[in-house]
C-alpha positions in Angstrom: 0.2 0.1 0.0 1.3 3.6 -0.6 2.1 4.8 2.7 3.7 7.9 4.4 4.6 6.2 7.7 8.1 4.4 7.6 7.8 0.8 9.3 10.6 0.0 11.6 11.3 -3.3 10.0 10.5 -5.2 6.8 11.4 -8.7 5.4 12.7 -7.0 2.1 13.5 -3.5 1.4 13.8 -2.7 -2.3 15.4 0.7 -3.1 14.2 2.4 -6.3 10.6 2.6 -7.8 11.5 2.3 -11.3 10.9 -0.5 -13.8 13.1 -2.9 -12.0 12.2 -2.0 -8.4 8.5 -2.1 -9.0 8.8 -5.5 -10.9 10.9 -7.0 -8.2 8.7 -5.9 -5.3 5.6 -7.2 -6.9 6.8 -10.4 -7.7 8.5 -10.8 -4.2 5.2 -9.9 -2.5 3.1 -12.1 -4.6 5.3 -15.2 -4.0 5.3 -14.8 -0.3 8.3 -12.7 0.7 6.2 -11.2 3.6 6.6 -7.5 4.4 8.0 -5.9 1.2 8.9 -2.1 1.4 9.5 -0.2 -1.8 11.5 3.2 -1.2 12.2 5.9 -3.7 14.2 9.1 -3.2 11.5 11.1 -5.0 8.0 10.4 -6.5 7.6 6.6 -7.2 7.7 5.9 -10.9 9.1 9.4 -11.9 12.8 8.3 -12.8 14.5 7.3 -16.0 12.1 4.4 -16.4 9.3 7.0 -17.1 11.3 8.4 -19.8 12.2 5.3 -21.7 11.2 4.6 -25.2 9.0 1.7 -24.2 10.2 -0.8 -26.7 10.0 -4.6 -26.4 12.4 -6.7 -28.7 12.6 -10.2 -29.4 16.0 -10.5 -31.1 18.6 -10.6 -28.7 22.3 -11.7 -28.4 22.0 -14.9 -26.5 19.4 -17.7 -25.6 19.1 -16.6 -21.8 18.4 -13.1 -22.9 16.1 -14.2 -25.3 14.2 -16.3 -22.9 14.1 -13.4 -20.6 12.6 -11.1 -23.3 10.0 -13.6 -24.4 9.1 -14.0 -20.7 8.8 -10.3 -20.2 6.6 -10.0 -23.2 4.3 -12.6 -21.9 4.0 -11.2 -18.6 3.0 -7.8 -19.8 0.4 -9.5 -22.3 -1.0 -11.4 -19.4 -0.9 -8.6 -16.6 -4.4 -7.6 -16.7 -5.6 -11.2 -16.5 -3.3 -12.0 -13.9 -3.8 -8.9 -11.6 -7.0 -7.2 -12.9 -5.1 -4.0 -13.5 -5.1 -2.7 -17.0 -1.7 -2.4 -18.9 -2.2 -1.2 -22.4 0.2 -2.2 -25.0 0.6 -1.9 -28.6 1.4 -5.1 -30.5 3.0 -3.3 -33.6 5.7 -5.6 -34.6 9.0 -4.1 -35.9 11.4 -3.9 -38.7 15.0 -4.6 -38.1 17.2 -3.0 -40.8 20.7 -2.1 -41.9 22.4 -0.2 -44.7 25.8 -1.6 -44.5 27.1 -5.1 -45.4 28.8 -5.6 -42.1 25.7 -4.8 -40.2 23.7 -6.9 -42.6 25.7 -9.9 -41.7 25.3 -9.1 -38.0 21.6 -9.2 -38.5 21.6 -12.4 -40.5 23.6 -14.1 -37.7 21.4 -12.7 -34.9 18.1 -13.9 -36.8 19.6 -17.4 -37.5 20.3 -17.5 -33.7 16.8 -16.0 -32.6 14.7 -18.4 -34.7 16.5 -21.4 -33.5 15.4 -20.0 -30.0 11.8 -19.9 -31.0 11.4 -16.2 -32.2 9.1 -15.7 -35.1 11.1 -13.7 -37.9 11.1 -13.4 -41.7 13.3 -11.5 -44.1 11.3 -9.0 -46.1 12.1 -7.2 -49.5 11.6 -3.4 -50.2 8.2 -3.8 -51.3 7.0 -5.8 -48.2 8.9 -3.4 -45.9 7.0 -0.4 -47.4 3.9 -2.1 -47.0 4.3 -3.1 -43.2 6.0 0.3 -42.4 4.4 3.0 -44.8 6.6 5.7 -43.1 9.8 4.1 -44.5 11.5 4.5 -47.7 13.6 1.2 -47.6 15.7 1.4 -50.9 19.0 1.9 -49.0 18.4 -1.2 -46.7 20.8 -4.1 -47.3 18.5 -6.1 -45.2 15.3 -5.8 -43.6 13.6 -8.5 -41.0 10.1 -8.3 -40.0 9.7 -9.1 -36.1 6.0 -9.6 -35.6 6.3 -10.3 -31.8 7.8 -6.9 -31.1 5.5 -4.4 -29.3 5.6 -1.2 -27.3 4.0 0.8 -24.4 3.1 4.0 -25.9 3.5 6.0 -22.6 5.9 4.1 -20.3 4.5 5.7 -17.0 1.4 3.7 -17.7 3.3 0.4 -17.3 4.8 1.6 -14.1 1.7 2.9 -12.7 0.1 -0.5 -13.5 2.8 -2.5 -11.6 2.6 0.1 -8.8 -1.0 -0.8 -8.4 -0.5 -4.5 -8.7 2.2 -4.2 -6.0 -0.1 -2.3 -3.6 -2.6 -5.1 -4.2 -0.1 -7.8 -3.2 0.6 -5.8 -0.1 4.0 -4.0 -0.9 4.3 -0.7 1.2 5.4 1.9 -1.2 6.9 5.1 0.2 8.4 8.1 -1.8 10.4 11.2 -0.9 12.4 9.0 1.3 16.0 8.8 0.1 18.1 5.8 1.4 21.3 7.2 2.8 23.1 4.0 3.6 22.8 0.2 3.6 23.4 -1.3 7.1 25.9 -4.1 7.3 27.3 -6.2 10.2 29.8 -8.9 9.8 29.4 -8.9 6.1 25.5 -9.3 6.2 22.8 -6.7 5.5 20.8 -5.4 8.7 18.5 -2.9 6.8 18.8 0.6 5.7 19.1 4.1 6.9 16.8 6.7 5.2 16.3 10.5 5.6 13.3 9.7 7.9 14.9 6.9 10.0 16.0 3.2 9.8 14.4 0.2 8.7 15.7 -3.3 9.9 15.8 -6.0 7.1 17.8 -9.1 6.3 17.2 -8.6 2.4 17.7 -5.4 0.5 17.5 -5.2 -3.2 19.6 -2.1 -4.9 17.4 -1.1 -7.8 18.2 2.6 -7.6 19.1 3.2 -11.2 21.3 6.1 -11.5 21.9 6.3 -7.9 22.8 2.4 -7.5 26.3 2.6 -7.6 26.6 5.3 -4.8 24.0 3.5 -2.6 25.9 0.1 -3.0 29.0 1.7 -1.9 27.5 2.8 1.5 27.2 -0.9 2.4 30.7 -1.8 0.9 29.2 -3.4 -2.3 30.7 -2.5 -5.6 28.2 -1.9 -8.4 30.3 -1.4 -11.5 28.4 0.9 -13.8 28.5 4.4 -15.2 25.5 6.5 -15.8 25.1 7.8 -19.4 22.6 10.2 -20.7 20.1 9.0 -23.4 17.5 11.1 -25.2 15.1 11.0 -28.2 12.6 13.3 -29.8 9.0 13.1 -30.5 7.8 14.9 -33.6 4.5 16.9 -34.1 1.7 14.8 -35.6 2.3 13.3 -38.9 -0.8 12.7 -41.3 -1.1 9.0 -41.8 0.8 7.8 -39.0 -1.0 5.0 -36.9 -0.1 3.7 -33.8 -0.1 0.1 -35.0 2.6 0.8 -37.5 5.7 -0.9 -36.6 8.9 0.1 -34.7 11.9 0.4 -36.9 15.5 -0.1 -35.9 18.3 0.8 -38.4 21.3 -0.6 -36.6 24.2 1.0 -38.5 22.8 4.3 -37.5 22.3 3.0 -33.9 18.7 4.5 -34.5 15.2 3.4 -33.5 11.8 5.0 -34.2 8.2 4.3 -33.5 4.8 5.9 -33.7 4.0 8.3 -30.8 1.1 10.4 -30.1 0.3 10.5 -34.0 3.9 11.5 -34.8 7.1 9.5 -34.8 9.5 9.1 -31.9 13.3 8.8 -33.0 16.6 8.4 -31.0 19.9 6.9 -31.1 22.8 5.5 -29.4 25.1 8.5 -30.1 28.8 8.3 -31.1 30.0 10.6 -28.5 27.9 9.9 -25.4 28.0 11.9 -22.1 28.5 10.3 -18.7 26.8 12.3 -16.0 26.8 11.8 -12.2 23.4 12.2 -10.6 23.3 14.8 -8.1 22.3 14.4 -4.5 19.4 16.1 -2.6 16.2 17.0 -4.3 17.7 16.7 -7.9 15.9 14.2 -10.0 16.0 12.7 -13.5 13.3 15.3 -14.4 16.2 18.0 -13.8 18.6 16.4 -16.2 19.9 18.7 -18.8 19.1 17.6 -22.5 20.7 18.5 -25.7 18.1 18.6 -28.5 21.0 18.6 -31.0 21.6 15.0 -30.5 18.2 13.6 -31.6 18.1 16.2 -34.3 21.3 14.7 -35.8 19.7 11.3 -35.6 16.7 12.7 -37.6 19.0 14.0 -40.3 20.9 10.7 -40.5 17.8 8.7 -41.0 15.6 11.1 -42.9 16.3 9.6 -46.3 14.9 6.1 -44.9 12.0 8.0 -43.0 11.0 10.7 -45.1 7.8 11.3 -43.0 9.9 13.2 -40.4 11.3 15.8 -42.9 10.2 19.1 -42.2 8.2 18.1 -39.2 8.6 20.0 -35.9 9.5 18.5 -32.6 6.9 18.4 -30.0 9.1 17.1 -27.0 12.7 16.0 -26.3 12.9 13.4 -23.5 15.8 11.9 -21.8 17.2 9.9 -18.7 20.1 8.2 -17.5 21.1 4.6 -18.6 23.3 2.5 -16.2 26.1 0.9 -18.6 28.0 -1.8 -17.2 31.7 -2.9 -18.3 30.2 -5.8 -20.4 26.8 -4.3 -21.4 25.0 -7.0 -19.5 22.5 -6.5 -16.6 23.7 -6.8 -12.8 20.9 -9.0 -11.5 21.8 -11.2 -8.6 23.4 -11.3 -5.2 26.3 -8.9 -4.3 29.5 -10.6 -4.1 30.6 -8.6 -1.1 27.5 -8.3 1.2 25.2 -11.3 2.0 21.7 -10.4 1.9 22.1 -7.6 -0.6 20.9 -8.2 -4.2 21.5 -6.0 -7.2 19.0 -5.2 -10.1 20.5 -2.6 -12.1 22.7 -1.9 -15.1 19.9 -1.5 -17.6 22.2 -1.0 -20.6 19.5 0.6 -22.6 17.0 -2.0 -22.5 16.0 -2.3 -18.8 12.4 -1.3 -19.3 11.5 -4.2 -21.2 13.5 -6.7 -19.5 12.4 -5.5 -16.1 9.2 -7.7 -15.6 11.1 -11.0 -16.4 14.2 -10.1 -14.4 12.0 -9.0 -11.4 10.2 -12.3 -11.6 13.4 -14.3 -11.8 15.2 -12.4 -9.2 12.3 -12.8 -6.8 12.5 -16.4 -7.3 16.3 -16.4 -6.8 15.9 -14.7 -3.5 12.9 -16.7 -2.2 14.0 -20.2 -3.3 17.7 -20.1 -4.3 16.9 -20.4 -8.0 16.0 -17.9 -10.8 13.2 -18.9 -13.0 15.3 -18.2 -16.0 19.1 -18.8 -16.2 20.9 -15.5 -15.3 24.4 -16.8 -14.8 25.7 -14.2 -17.3 23.9 -11.3 -15.4 25.1 -12.5 -11.9 27.0 -9.5 -10.2 29.4 -12.1 -9.0 31.2 -12.2 -12.4 33.0 -9.0 -11.5 34.1 -10.4 -8.1 37.9 -9.6 -7.5 37.6 -7.0 -10.4 38.7 -3.5 -9.4 37.7 -0.7 -11.8 38.9 2.7 -11.3 36.4 5.5 -12.0 38.2 6.2 -15.4 37.9 2.6 -16.5 34.2 2.3 -15.5 33.5 5.4 -17.6 35.7 4.5 -20.6 34.2 1.0 -20.6 30.6 2.2 -20.2 30.8 4.9 -22.7 32.4 2.6 -25.2 29.5 0.0 -24.6 26.9 2.8 -25.2 28.5 4.2 -28.1 29.1 0.6 -29.7 25.6 -0.6 -29.1 25.2 -2.1 -32.4 28.8 -2.5 -33.4 29.5 -5.8 -35.3 31.3 -8.4 -33.3 34.6 -8.3 -35.3 35.0 -4.6 -35.0 34.2 -4.8 -31.3 36.9 -7.4 -30.8 39.5 -5.2 -32.6 38.7 -2.7 -29.9 40.2 -4.6 -27.2 37.0 -4.4 -25.2 35.0 -7.7 -24.9 31.5 -8.6 -23.9 29.7 -6.3 -26.3 26.0 -7.3 -26.6 25.9 -6.3 -30.2 22.2 -6.4 -30.9 20.3 -5.3 -27.8 
């Protein structure tokens, strides 16, 4: 239940009411975790997750991520039937495309793997691409793939509000405007949290604090290897003929994506010169993040030939948030290697919003039963046990991963930084 009274103790404290935190708290409560407390430093549901693009993508880099994304998709589609809470979603499908031979080869490899993992995909020619996505001019595409299972949430805050309500119904206590100032630890084990309004005793704490996750983990002696990187996109003014059920498009050599939004088109990209930003303390929130409209404007100019509908159309809004990028571009979901009872659910790497439902479910099972519902070995934070990254190293690796979001593996390997999740 949403509450203003801070309880003196809980069975589990989840820090951060974004997509990861909401999903984890809801799944913990509905699966018998007892007293689950979800805390947020500001207004619950008003962080980077609320400023996400809202895209769900079925083509992933490996089998475990594919299973997670397919499970997320099913959890969202079944959400109203499961909880009684509406969660509107648009089953638009998507076009995955490339203009260069190297990126076309990357798509072919990913498609072959994904089809083997049960994803429904088909190669489409220019005429079929234009029929499916009338806002595109696909003549420059070297390859285009139709992904009918992809979908999106038009306004991401609606998903956060739905899971908020489901968590309340499951018995989660949700309290905003209560920053966690430190994680209590004795003899290497979690004892609870200290907040701006007092302490809460707990033997299990989940750090899902997004842009603040590294800082909060450090207060308990846990290392959370990530860097916060600004990401932003534009929403155009309404465009005649754009329908909400037209597909998402991803042009991977431009690191760009677009989809219908409010009668226009949303477009953004993973920019080549990204900016790392340290979130401020105090009352500062993601809504205060300084944006640079020139970045999505440049993206629009790069893809205008393939998306002529956006030419000459004004921008209605620029949105942005902070992505948490890890050194290997994979989530941090699992137990902290340094502190018993502390669990991490962060490191979104640009796709946390869509993975959150399944990762929340799997992590809750891991906490309660000792086993995740989906294999998450390659997301386990203990893969970094013993690694020490300086601030400069984390920044360099995180920025590289962001800027090379869709870099073909041979190019990635030549760079000397491994672990790139090339098609996220």
